Structures are given as structure tokens and as C-alpha cells.
C-alpha positions in Angstrom: 25.5 -34.9 100.5 22.2 -36.8 100.0 20.2 -37.8 103.0 20.3 -41.6 103.7 17.3 -43.5 102.6 15.5 -45.3 105.4 14.3 -48.8 104.5 10.6 -49.3 104.7 9.5 -50.9 107.9 7.9 -53.8 106.1 11.2 -54.5 104.4 13.4 -54.3 107.5 11.2 -56.2 110.0 9.4 -58.8 107.8 10.0 -62.5 108.5 12.1 -64.5 106.0 9.0 -66.4 104.8 7.0 -63.1 104.4 10.0 -61.6 102.6 10.2 -64.5 100.2 6.5 -64.2 99.5 6.9 -60.6 98.7 9.8 -61.2 96.4 7.8 -63.8 94.5 4.9 -61.4 94.2 7.3 -58.7 93.0 8.7 -61.1 90.3 5.1 -61.8 89.1 4.4 -58.1 89.0 7.6 -57.5 87.1 6.7 -60.3 84.7 3.3 -58.7 84.1 4.8 -55.3 83.6 7.2 -56.7 81.0 4.3 -58.2 79.1 2.5 -54.9 79.0 5.4 -52.5 78.3 7.6 -52.1 75.2 9.0 -48.7 76.0 12.2 -49.1 77.9 12.1 -45.9 80.1 8.5 -46.5 81.1 9.3 -50.2 81.8 12.3 -49.3 84.0 10.4 -46.7 85.9 7.6 -49.2 86.6 10.2 -51.8 87.6 11.9 -49.5 90.1 8.6 -48.7 91.7 7.7 -52.4 92.2 11.2 -53.4 93.4 11.3 -50.8 96.2 8.8 -52.8 98.1 11.1 -55.8 98.4 14.6 -54.5 98.2 16.4 -51.4 99.4 18.4 -49.4 96.7 19.2 -45.8 95.9 19.8 -46.1 92.1 19.0 -48.6 89.4 20.7 -48.4 86.0 20.6 -50.2 82.6 23.7 -50.2 80.4 23.5 -51.8 77.0 26.3 -52.8 74.6 26.3 -51.1 71.2 27.7 -53.7 68.8 28.1 -51.1 66.0 30.6 -48.9 68.0 31.6 -51.5 70.7 30.7 -49.2 73.6 28.5 -49.5 76.7 25.7 -46.9 76.6 23.6 -45.8 79.6 20.0 -46.2 78.4 17.8 -45.5 81.4 18.5 -44.4 85.0 16.4 -44.5 88.2 18.6 -42.7 90.7 18.7 -40.5 93.8 22.3 -39.6 93.1 23.1 -35.9 92.5 24.9 -34.9 89.2 24.7 -38.4 87.8 25.6 -39.0 84.2 22.7 -38.4 81.8 21.0 -41.1 79.7 22.9 -41.9 76.5 26.4 -41.5 78.0 28.9 -43.9 76.4 31.8 -45.6 78.0 34.4 -48.0 76.5 34.1 -51.7 77.2 37.5 -51.9 78.7 38.3 -50.5 82.1 34.6 -50.3 82.9 32.7 -52.6 85.3 29.6 -52.8 83.0 31.9 -53.9 80.1 33.6 -56.4 82.3 30.2 -57.9 83.4 29.1 -58.0 79.7 32.3 -59.8 78.7 32.7 -62.2 81.6 29.0 -62.7 82.4 29.9 -62.5 86.1 28.3 -60.2 88.6 30.4 -57.3 89.9 29.7 -56.7 93.6 31.2 -54.0 95.8 30.5 -54.6 99.5 32.3 -51.4 100.6 33.5 -48.8 98.1 36.2 -47.6 100.6 37.8 -51.0 100.3 37.4 -51.6 96.6 40.6 -51.5 94.4 39.2 -52.7 91.0 38.4 -50.1 88.3 39.8 -47.1 90.3 38.4 -44.4 88.0 34.9 -45.8 88.3 35.3 -46.3 92.0 36.5 -42.8 92.6 33.6 -41.4 90.6 30.9 -43.3 92.6 32.7 -42.5 95.8 32.3 -38.8 95.0 28.5 -39.5 94.9 28.7 -41.2 98.4 27.8 -44.7 97.0 28.8 -47.3 99.7 27.8 -50.5 98.0 26.6 -51.7 94.6 26.1 -54.7 92.3 26.2 -55.0 88.5 24.5 -58.0 87.0 24.7 -59.3 83.4 21.7 -58.9 81.2 21.6 -62.1 79.0 19.0 -64.0 77.1 19.3 -67.5 75.5 20.2 -65.8 72.2 22.6 -63.0 73.1 24.3 -60.9 75.7 22.7 -57.5 76.0 24.6 -55.6 78.7 24.3 -55.1 82.5 21.9 -53.9 85.2 23.2 -52.2 88.3 21.8 -51.2 91.6 23.4 -49.7 94.8 23.0 -47.9 98.1 24.2 -44.8 99.8 24.1 -46.5 103.2 26.9 -48.7 104.5 24.7 -51.8 104.1 26.2 -54.8 102.4 24.3 -56.4 99.5 23.4 -59.9 100.7 23.5 -63.1 98.6 19.7 -63.4 98.8 19.3 -59.9 97.4 21.8 -60.6 94.7 20.0 -63.9 93.7 16.7 -62.0 93.6 18.1 -59.2 91.4 19.6 -61.9 89.1 16.2 -63.3 88.6 14.8 -59.8 88.0 17.7 -59.3 85.5 16.7 -62.4 83.6 13.2 -61.0 83.2 14.5 -57.6 82.3 16.8 -59.1 79.7 13.8 -60.7 77.9 12.0 -57.4 78.1 15.0 -55.4 76.8 15.5 -57.9 74.0 11.8 -57.7 73.0 11.9 -53.9 73.1 15.0 -53.7 71.0 13.5 -56.2 68.5 10.4 -54.1 68.4 12.4 -50.9 67.8 14.3 -52.7 65.1 11.0 -53.9 63.6 9.6 -50.4 63.7 12.7 -49.0 62.1 12.6 -51.7 59.5 8.9 -51.0 58.8 9.6 -47.3 58.6 12.4 -48.0 56.2 10.1 -50.1 54.1 7.5 -47.3 54.1 10.2 -44.8 53.0 11.3 -47.2 50.2 7.7 -47.7 49.2 7.1 -44.0 49.0 10.3 -43.5 47.0 9.4 -46.3 44.5 6.0 -44.8 44.2 7.6 -41.4 43.5 9.8 -42.9 40.8 6.7 -44.6 39.3 4.7 -41.3 39.3 7.6 -39.4 37.8 7.9 -42.0 35.1 4.2 -41.8 34.3 4.6 -38.0 34.0 7.5 -38.4 31.7 5.8 -40.8 29.3 2.6 -38.9 29.1 3.9 -35.4 28.1 6.6 -33.8 26.1 6.0 -30.3 27.3 9.0 -29.3 29.5 7.2 -27.0 31.9 4.5 -29.7 32.5 7.2 -32.4 33.0 8.9 -30.1 35.6 5.7 -29.4 37.5 5.0 -33.2 37.7 8.5 -33.8 39.1 8.3 -31.0 41.7 4.8 -32.2 42.9 6.1 -35.8 43.4 9.5 -34.9 45.0 7.8 -32.6 47.5 6.1 -35.6 49.1 9.3 -37.6 49.7 12.1 -35.1 50.0 11.8 -31.8 52.0 13.0 -28.9 49.9 12.1 -25.2 49.4 13.5 -24.5 45.9 13.7 -26.6 42.7 15.1 -25.7 39.3 16.3 -27.3 36.1 19.5 -25.9 34.6 20.4 -26.8 31.0 23.7 -26.2 29.3 23.6 -24.0 26.2 26.2 -25.6 23.9 26.7 -22.5 21.8 27.5 -20.1 24.7 28.6 -22.5 27.4 26.3 -20.8 29.9 23.6 -22.4 32.0 19.9 -21.5 31.5 17.4 -22.0 34.2 14.6 -23.4 32.0 12.2 -24.2 34.9 12.0 -23.3 38.5 9.7 -23.6 41.5 10.1 -21.3 44.6 6.8 -21.3 46.6 6.0 -18.0 48.1 8.3 -16.1 45.8 6.5 -15.7 42.4 8.7 -14.0 39.9 11.7 -14.4 42.2 13.7 -15.4 39.1 12.9 -14.9 35.4 12.5 -18.0 33.3 15.6 -18.9 31.3 17.8 -16.9 33.5 21.4 -17.2 32.3 24.2 -18.0 34.9 27.9 -18.8 34.6 28.8 -22.4 34.5 31.9 -22.0 36.7 30.5 -19.9 39.4 27.5 -22.1 40.4 27.0 -25.4 42.2 25.0 -26.6 39.2 27.9 -25.9 36.9 30.2 -27.8 39.2 27.9 -30.8 39.2 27.8 -30.7 35.4 31.6 -30.4 35.1 32.3 -33.3 37.4 29.3 -35.5 36.4 28.7 -36.2 40.1 26.1 -35.0 42.6 27.1 -31.9 44.6 26.1 -31.1 48.2 26.9 -27.6 49.6 25.9 -26.5 53.1 26.1 -23.3 55.0 29.3 -21.3 54.5 30.3 -23.6 51.6 27.7 -21.9 49.5 29.3 -18.5 50.0 32.3 -19.6 47.9 30.1 -19.5 44.7 29.8 -16.2 42.9 26.4 -17.0 41.4 23.8 -14.2 42.0 21.1 -16.9 42.4 23.1 -18.5 45.3 23.5 -15.1 46.9 19.8 -14.4 46.6 18.9 -17.8 48.0 21.2 -17.3 50.9 19.6 -14.0 51.8 16.3 -15.9 51.9 17.7 -18.4 54.4 18.5 -21.4 52.3 21.2 -23.5 54.0 21.6 -26.5 51.8 21.8 -27.1 48.0 21.9 -30.4 46.1 22.7 -30.5 42.4 22.4 -33.8 40.5 23.7 -33.9 36.8 21.5 -34.9 33.9 23.4 -37.5 31.9 22.4 -39.4 28.7 24.7 -41.5 26.6 27.7 -40.3 28.5 26.8 -36.6 27.8 26.1 -34.2 30.7 23.8 -31.4 29.5 22.2 -30.0 32.7 21.3 -30.6 36.3 18.3 -31.0 38.6 18.8 -28.6 41.6 17.1 -28.6 45.0 17.7 -26.3 47.9 16.4 -26.3 51.6 16.4 -24.0 54.6 17.4 -27.0 56.7 21.0 -27.6 57.3 20.5 -31.3 57.7 18.5 -31.7 54.5 19.4 -34.2 51.7 20.5 -37.4 53.3 22.5 -40.0 51.3 19.3 -41.8 50.6 17.8 -38.6 49.2 20.7 -38.1 47.0 20.5 -41.7 45.7 16.8 -41.1 44.9 17.6 -37.9 43.1 20.1 -39.7 41.0 17.5 -42.2 39.9 15.0 -39.4 39.2 17.7 -37.4 37.3 18.3 -40.5 35.1 14.6 -40.5 34.1 14.4 -36.7 33.8 17.5 -36.6 31.5 15.8 -38.9 29.0 12.6 -36.9 29.1 14.2 -33.5 28.9 16.4 -34.7 25.9 13.3 -36.0 24.2 11.3 -32.8 24.9 14.2 -30.7 23.5 14.4 -33.0 20.5 10.6 -32.7 19.8 10.8 -29.0 20.3 13.6 -28.8 17.7 11.5 -31.1 15.4 8.5 -28.8 15.8 10.7 -25.8 14.8 12.0 -27.6 11.8 8.5 -28.8 10.9 7.1 -25.3 11.1 10.0 -24.0 9.0 9.4 -26.7 6.4 5.7 -25.9 6.4 6.5 -22.2 5.8 8.9 -23.2 3.0 6.3 -25.4 1.5 3.7 -22.6 1.5 6.2 -20.3 0.0 7.0 -22.7 -2.8 3.3 -23.4 -3.4 2.7 -19.7 -3.6 5.5 -19.4 -6.2 4.3 -22.2 -8.5 0.5 -21.9 -8.1 -1.6 -20.1 -10.7 -4.0 -17.3 -9.8 -6.6 -19.9 -8.8 -5.5 -23.5 -8.0 -8.3 -25.5 -6.7 -7.3 -29.1 -7.1 -9.4 -30.7 -9.9 -11.3 -27.5 -10.8 -9.8 -26.8 -14.2 -10.3 -23.7 -16.2 -9.2 -20.1 -16.7 -12.4 -18.4 -17.9 -13.5 -15.2 -16.3 -16.8 -16.8 -15.2 -14.9 -19.5 -13.3 -12.4 -17.1 -11.8 -15.2 -15.0 -10.4 -16.7 -18.1 -8.7 -13.3 -19.2 -7.4 -12.7 -15.7 -6.0 -15.9 -16.0 -4.0 -14.7 -19.4 -2.8 -11.4 -17.8 -1.5 -13.4 -15.1 0.2 -15.9 -17.4 1.9 -13.6 -20.3 2.9 -11.8 -18.8 5.9 -15.0 -17.8 7.5 -17.3 -20.2 9.3 -20.5 -19.0 7.6 -22.9 -21.2 5.7 -22.4 -21.3 1.9 -25.0 -22.1 -0.7 -23.7 -23.4 -4.0 -26.1 -22.7 -6.9 -25.8 -24.1 -10.3 -27.0 -26.6 -12.9 -26.5 -30.3 -12.4 -23.0 -31.5 -13.4 -21.2 -28.2 -12.8 -19.0 -29.6 -10.0 -20.7 -28.3 -6.9 -19.0 -31.0 -4.7 -15.5 -29.9 -6.0 -16.4 -26.4 -5.0 -17.5 -27.6 -1.5 -14.2 -29.5 -1.1 -12.3 -26.4 -2.1 -14.1 -24.4 0.5 -13.3 -27.0 3.2 -9.6 -27.3 2.2 -9.1 -23.6 2.2 -10.8 -23.2 5.7 -9.3 -23.6 9.2 -11.2 -26.9 9.3 -9.1 -28.6 6.6 -7.5 -30.9 9.1 -10.9 -32.3 10.1 -13.4 -34.4 8.3 -15.3 -33.5 5.1 -18.6 -35.4 5.2 -21.1 -35.3 2.3 -24.7 -36.5 1.9 -27.1 -36.4 -1.0 -30.5 -35.4 0.3 -32.2 -36.7 -2.8 -30.5 -40.1 -2.9 -31.8 -41.3 0.5 -35.4 -42.1 1.3 -37.1 -39.5 3.5 -37.8 -42.1 6.1 -34.1 -42.8 6.6 -32.7 -39.3 6.0 -33.3 -38.1 9.5 -31.3 -41.1 10.9 -28.5 -40.5 8.4 -28.3 -36.8 9.3 -28.7 -37.0 13.1 -28.2 -40.7 14.0 -30.5 -42.9 16.1 -30.5 -44.8 19.4 -30.9 -48.5 19.7 -34.6 -49.4 19.4 -35.6 -46.1 17.9 -37.5 -47.9 15.2 -37.9 -51.4 13.7 -34.5 -52.6 12.6 -32.5 -50.2 14.8 -30.5 -52.9 16.6 -27.6 -50.7 17.6 -26.8 -47.0 18.1 -25.9 -45.1 14.9 -23.9 -41.9 14.7 -25.2 -39.4 12.2 -23.4 -37.3 9.6 -23.5 -34.2 11.8 -21.5 -36.0 14.6 -19.1 -37.4 12.0 -18.5 -33.8 10.7 -17.9 -32.3 14.2 -15.3 -29.5 13.9 -15.3 -30.2 10.2 -17.5 -29.5 7.1 -20.8 -31.1 6.1 -21.8 -30.9 2.5 -25.6 -31.1 1.9 -26.0 -31.9 -1.8 -29.5 -31.4 -3.4 -30.7 -29.6 -0.3 -33.8 -28.5 -2.2 -35.1 -32.1 -2.0 -35.0 -32.1 1.9 -38.4 -33.2 3.3 -40.4 -30.4 4.8 -40.7 -32.1 8.2 -36.9 -32.4 8.5 -36.2 -28.7 7.8 -36.9 -27.4 11.3 -34.4 -29.8 12.8 -31.8 -28.8 10.3 -32.5 -25.1 11.0 -32.0 -25.8 14.8 -28.6 -27.4 14.1 -27.5 -24.4 12.0 -28.6 -21.9 14.6 -27.9 -23.7 18.0 -25.3 -26.3 16.9 -27.3 -29.0 18.8 -29.7 -31.8 18.1 -31.1 -35.1 19.5 -30.6 -38.5 17.9 -33.7 -40.2 16.6 -35.3 -42.0 19.6 -33.0 -40.2 22.1 -33.5 -37.5 24.7 -29.9 -36.3 25.2 -28.8 -33.2 23.4 -25.7 -33.5 21.3 -23.6 -30.5 20.7 -21.4 -30.1 17.6 -19.4 -27.6 15.7 -20.1 -28.1 12.0 -19.9 -25.8 9.1 -22.6 -26.5 6.5 -22.1 -26.1 2.7 -25.3 -26.7 0.8 -25.8 -27.2 -2.9 -28.9 -27.3 -5.2 -29.8 -27.0 -8.8 -33.3 -25.8 -8.0 -34.6 -22.3 -7.5 -35.0 -22.2 -3.7 -36.6 -18.8 -3.7 -39.4 -20.2 -5.9 -39.8 -23.2 -3.6 -40.1 -20.7 -0.7 -42.8 -18.9 -2.5 -44.6 -22.2 -3.2 -44.2 -23.1 0.6 -42.2 -26.3 -0.2 -39.1 -25.0 1.4 -39.0 -23.0 4.7 -38.1 -19.4 4.3 -36.1 -19.2 7.6 -34.0 -22.2 6.6 -33.4 -20.7 3.1 -32.2 -17.4 4.7 -29.9 -19.4 7.0 -28.4 -21.4 4.1 -28.2 -18.4 1.8 -25.7 -16.4 3.9 -23.0 -16.6 1.2 -24.4 -17.8 -2.1 -22.0 -18.8 -4.9 -23.3 -19.2 -8.4 -21.3 -21.8 -10.3 -21.3 -21.2 -14.1 -22.5 -23.7 -16.5 -20.1 -25.2 -19.0 -21.7 -23.3 -21.9 -20.9 -20.1 -20.0 -17.2 -20.8 -20.1 -16.6 -22.3 -23.5 -12.9 -21.3 -23.4 -12.4 -23.9 -20.6 -13.6 -26.8 -22.7 -10.1 -27.5 -24.4 -8.5 -27.5 -21.0 -11.1 -29.9 -19.6 -10.8 -32.2 -22.6 -7.0 -32.5 -22.3 -7.3 -33.1 -18.5 -9.9 -35.8 -18.8 -8.2 -37.6 -21.7 -4.9 -37.8 -19.8 -6.7 -39.0 -16.7 -8.7 -41.7 -18.4 -5.7 -42.8 -20.5 -3.8 -43.6 -17.4 -6.8 -45.3 -15.7 -7.7 -47.4 -18.7 -4.1 -48.2 -19.7 -4.5 -46.5 -23.0 -2.0 -44.4 -25.0 -4.2 -41.6 -26.4 -2.1 -38.6 -27.1 -3.7 -36.6 -29.9 -7.1 -34.9 -30.1 -8.2 -34.0 -33.7 -8.9 -30.3 -34.3 -12.3 -31.0 -35.8 -13.3 -33.1 -32.7 -12.1 -30.3 -30.4 -14.1 -27.8 -32.4 -17.2 -29.9 -32.2 -16.9 -30.4 -28.5 -16.4 -26.6 -28.0 -19.6 -25.8 -30.1 -21.8 -28.3 -28.2 -24.2 -26.7 -25.6 -23.5 -29.4 -22.9 -26.8 -29.5 -21.1 -25.2 -32.0 -18.7 -22.3 -29.7 -18.1 -18.9 -31.0 -17.0 -20.3 -34.4 -15.9 -21.6 -35.0 -19.4 -18.3 -34.0 -20.9 -16.4 -36.3 -18.5 -18.6 -39.3 -19.3 -18.3 -38.8 -23.1 -14.5 -38.5 -22.9 -14.2 -41.7 -20.8 -16.2 -43.6 -23.5 -14.1 -41.9 -26.3 -10.8 -43.0 -24.7 -12.1 -46.5 -24.3 -13.1 -46.6 -28.0 -9.9 -45.1 -29.3 -7.7 -47.9 -30.7 -4.5 -45.9 -31.1 -2.9 -42.6 -30.0 -5.6 -40.5 -31.6 -8.8 -39.8 -29.7 -12.0 -40.9 -31.5 -14.9 -39.0 -30.3 -18.5 -40.3 -31.0 -19.6 -37.0 -32.5 -22.9 -38.5 -33.6 -24.0 -38.6 -30.0 -23.6 -34.8 -29.7 -26.7 -32.9 -30.5 -26.8 -29.2 -31.5 -29.0 -26.8 -29.8 -31.6 -27.3 -32.6 -31.5 -31.1 -32.2 -29.7 -32.0 -35.5 -26.5 -34.1 -35.5 -23.2 -32.4 -35.8 -22.3 -33.6 -39.3 -21.7 -31.9 -42.6 -18.6 -29.7 -42.5 -17.4 -31.1 -39.3 -17.8 -34.7 -40.7 -16.0 -33.9 -44.0 -13.1 -32.2 -42.2 -12.5 -35.2 -40.0 -11.5 -37.4 -42.9 -8.0 -37.5 -41.6 -9.2 -39.5 -38.6 -11.2 -42.0 -40.7 -10.0 -45.0 -42.6 -12.1 -44.2 -45.7 -13.9 -41.3 -47.3 -17.3 -42.6 -46.1 -19.5 -40.5 -43.9 -18.6 -40.0 -40.2 -21.5 -42.0 -39.0 -20.8 -45.1 -41.0 -17.1 -45.1 -39.9 -17.7 -45.4 -36.2 -18.1 -49.0 -34.9 -20.7 -50.0 -32.4 -19.7 -49.9 -28.7 -20.0 -53.7 -28.5 -17.7 -54.1 -31.5 -15.2 -51.6 -30.1 -15.1 -53.5 -26.8 -14.7 -56.8 -28.6 -11.7 -55.5 -30.6 -10.2 -53.9 -27.4 -10.3 -57.3 -25.6 -8.9 -59.1 -28.6 -5.9 -56.7 -28.7 -5.2 -57.3 -25.1 -5.5 -61.1 -25.5 -3.1 -61.1 -28.5 -0.6 -58.9 -26.6 -0.6 -61.4 -23.6 -0.6 -64.4 -25.9 -4.2 -65.3 -24.8 -3.2 -65.5 -21.1 -6.2 -64.4 -19.1 -5.1 -64.6 -15.4 -1.9 -64.0 -13.6 0.3 -60.9 -13.2 0.9 -60.7 -17.0 -2.6 -61.7 -18.1 -5.1 -59.8 -20.1 -7.3 -59.2 -17.0 -4.6 -57.2 -15.3 -3.9 -55.3 -18.5 -7.6 -54.4 -18.9 -8.0 -53.5 -15.2 -10.8 -56.0 -14.5 -11.3 -59.3 -12.6 -10.6 -62.6 -14.3 -14.2 -63.7 -13.9 -15.5 -60.5 -15.4 -13.2 -60.8 -18.4 -14.3 -64.4 -19.0 -18.0 -63.3 -18.8 -17.3 -60.6 -21.4 -15.5 -63.0 -23.7 -18.4 -65.4 -23.5 -21.0 -62.6 -24.2 -19.0 -61.3 -27.2 -18.3 -64.7 -28.6 -14.5 -64.5 -28.2 -12.7 -67.9 -28.3 -9.1 -68.7 -28.4 -8.0 -69.8 -31.9 -7.0 -73.4 -32.3 
């Protein structure tokens, strides 16, 4: 039995006036303590210490009503009683003095426990603890009823009315403090909930950003795991996808920190014997804890259980009413994955389902695209000739030898030097090298070194900074930067100024340069194809071209044959150009006279293919019908005489009279006049509009009117 508590001398023998003063001081101190404390246990301990100086008690208790469960819960206890109930003990509202006080808002006072008959169970329990007297006072604020505060003594000392009135005043202050503390706890809980909601919304936003920025499934999964780890505790994550052909589940992605290689990627498991399969079948999230996991026959579950995992959460992936997989998380904590966590995982799974379906669709598209590309290459290989280089027409041995060198040089990244006379098609060869190289998906940039003034050529090649020279009002990117990871074609490289050659050599060797007027080094990856019709070795000997640059360009020289060296290609070229110009000029030329073809084949063509192309464009324009009329008088033989005589006499089938070939050919001005008149007659002299002569002739209305005025063409009255 506990020893009786002796009242302090100052409490027992103080005068009534002094006692009242001390009570008022105690109330002030209690009020100050309430203003400084928000923690209920600390406040109650401080309160008991202060009250001992003015009132004698052996225990002080606080019992609050829990509206959610409608019970009275002991929150704090200041007591000298042995074996008293612990803090947090719950009691029903009925048949309990604290509940009665809370309901009636009346104090419950026991002057002598031995004589008390109310609440026998409660009285018997406190009698066992030798309590002789007690009082329970309601805790109430202006807004609500909170509970009750009790105090009592082990000595047979009755609680006086003065003491009861004083404790009621204290209870009023305590009620305000308790209400503030509960409101603070509620506020803290609300703020904590808001913080959790903020973190979850942030996680959803981050996952959404991951999903919209990548289509790579492993990268998507890594982004999901990184984000979920911050808001949901878990030790294992995986993505199981249903294989529609076999009905099995494949673990396409997994994350198990500390256990690299624990499972192989795309591990196949049974759908029926796993929690993931169960979630996919039901279309609902599945939570399995502890011994529940042992019911599944999955080897993965057994392995995870051996590693200490206690909780598994599987959320199905659903799009358009179709379930095709699940997002799976596991934890070593038995209390992991709250309902709020499951709700968040469902929102994440809704986003992941769309992203995974898109990723799988794009993967399938890539497979089909690659298959289509392979089929295209196969068909092209089937239909292509031995050498098929776009607009490079011909089958002569000389041309085939040059194209064979193009095929050999194209896949490499080495510099190529194209040698040949003017008009042989060096640019076409350069494009062929680019299109057959790994750089074909990048830019093909060309520049004619002879067509740009030497003062501007450096800026064109390497670019310039703003203010580098007079007129440089903005920064300019040069051709080398434009051709980065592509091909740069330097035409007429023999005309490159001598002072620019060292800078070009540096780019070829180091793949770096500075813009004109700049000091920052630019790095590029450019393949250079150069072309010239000059003898660079002779220029090197004459010191007009740097030898080191020549050797750098001359890594793989290709000699392009002149047209006179591949005479057998001339008929193919003639037919090709006639067809192309007929379509462009809206003409219907279909026949080429044999004598004209023979004359074209016998001509030496000092201008090579370019000269042939220009001549045939003019011939198509001059031809009035389906037969090509070639101005043969313009062709000069190697000795300088006109190609007439036998050729002219044999072409009588293409002339309207038996006169000489020269006299039968109209002037270019007359041919143009007749051509315009035919177009005007065909359109009934309508010049403009969709059915006008300007559209038919492929020129602007103003241009046609100017030509008509120059040629004296007027509409007949």
C-alpha cells in the first residue's frame, strides 16, 4: 500500500487570504504554461507541478472523448497510484464516470469511496488502489465538450467546495489548452497530409514527363522507379507484360537494389501461379502479405520470400478495357502499401499503361520499318543494273571503271579528288559518293571556289562573326558547319586562293577551324570531295598550289572520262535528255533521226556532257512536231568544218524540201515566234489563267507578253 502523502506545511497552515493569493498565482502560472506549451504530456506534467503548491492530490488525469469511436481515452496521467492504467487506455462512455461527466457536464465528486454506490466497477477498481476521495470535472470550451479532468487523494480527506471551485477554474484553462493542442495536432496532420499529396502529385507529374519524353521501355521503367522510390517505400519493382501468343508473363523490366542479376530480363512465369497474373485476371490491384504469399507457386515469389520480402502489391496495366500487364512492387515491411499508396499506384499504372503500349507499338513499327527497308534493298538489288548512279547515264567501259572506283571510295571517309574536263559531271559523281556513303542521311553541301571572290570565299567556307569586317552585321555559319557529319563538295578547288589553302588543310587534318573574326575553335566532322579540271601536280610544281594540301586531297583520285572517250554512251544520253526536256518544255518529241544521232556521235564534244545537254535542250525547243530537229550546223568537226555533205543529204527525210540542210533550219527567233503562235492558237489567244498560253509554255504572263511585243506578235482582228 502506498504511503500517505503529507500536505506541505505551507498548504496546511496558511491563512485563507494567503491561500487565495497562492491559488490566484497558481492560476496565472497555469495560464502562462498554457500559452507556452502545445504538447499535452509536457503541459500536464508542468500543470501538476504548479498545482501541488496550492492543492493536495495524489493523482491527476485527463480523459478525452474520441468522437470517431465514441469512447473515453486516457491521454495523460500524473499519479502516485501503483499499477494504474497506462496512457491510451479506452473505456466506453456508458457506465463510466468520465463519460457521465462528459455527457452531463456535471462534476463527479466522491467524498468517501467506502460509501460510494455509483459506478460500482469503477469504484471497486479505485478502492483497490486505496483511493479515498476524488473529483472528476468536465473539460469544456465555448465551442465543444472535450472530456474530463480528475484528481484524488489516498488520505481520508474530503475535497472541499473551495478546492472544487479552484479546480473547475483550472479545468477551464486546461480545456482551452487541450483544444488548442488538438487543433494544432489536427493542423499538423493536415499539413503533413498536404505535403504527402504534394509529393504524390509531383511524382505523377515527373512520371508523366518521363513518359512523354522517351519511348524506350527500359528508360521509362528507370524513370518510374526513381520517382516512386521517393514517395512509396519498396525494395523490389518489376513490370510484367502478358505474351498474347503463349499466355505467359514476361518480366520485361525489374529493379532489385543490391541484387544485380537476381533475375534475368524477360524471365517467363506462369500467369496462374503469381500475384501479377492474379491482378491481370481480375483487373484489380492485389495486395498479399506474409503467409498469403506462400500460396503462390511462382519461383520469383519463393526467391523474394527467402530474401525477406513480406508484402507484394500488383497493379494491372489497362488501356481501352484491355489488361496486358502489371506494375509490381514488393517490400520487406509487413505494413507497407497503404490504401493511399495503392491509389497512387493505380494512377501511375494508368499512365504507364499508355506509355508501355506506345513503346511496344513503336517497337513493332521499328521492326516492320526495318523489314520494309530490307525488302526495299532486296528489290532495288534485283532491279538495278550493274551500276545505277541516279542521273549518271551510260554503259561504256570507261564510265564503268570510274563508277567502280566510286563504289569503292564511297563507304570510306577518306577525301576524294575528282579529275576531269569541264562538263563531265563531276558534281553528279560527288553526289553519288555521298549517297553511297554512311553520311547519306546528312547534308550534301557544295561550293564553287572559282565563282566566289577571294575576299568572300573564306567567309563562305568558314563563316564569320558579327563585326568581323565591314558589312558583317550578323554572325554567319560557313559551309563547313553546314556540312557537319555530311559531305562538302569543293568544285574547282584548283582556283582556291593560296592564302586560304593552309586553313583548308587544317580542317582536313584536324577537323577544326575558327570563324573569320572569331577566337573560338569550331569542331566538325566533314568529308571533303574536291573536283578540278586543272592539272594540280603542275600547279604544285609552279608553287600556285600547296603540295601538302594536294597530297591531302589526292588520297583517292577518280578520273572521270570525257564524252569523246565513251562515244557508245552518246545515244543513251541523247534519249535521256530528249525525254527530260520534252516533259519540262511540254513538247511531244518522240523520234530522233538516224542521221542526227550519227552526227551527234561523231562530234568531239569539247564541252562534254554539258555541251550535249545544252544543245539538246535547244533542239527540243526548236522541234515543231514529234521529230527532233538538231541544229547540226552548230556542230564543228575536229578540223573545224561544218558537218554537212553526206550527213546533210541523208537527212532529207527530216526537211520540207531538197534544199541544203543549212537553208532549211529557221533562225532561233523565228522558231520561238512560231512556237508561241502555236500555243496562242491552241488556247484561242488566251494568255493568262489556268488554260492560258503562259501556263502551256511554262512562263509568267508578263514574260510572255514581253516576248510577244519583242517578236511583233499581235492578236488577229
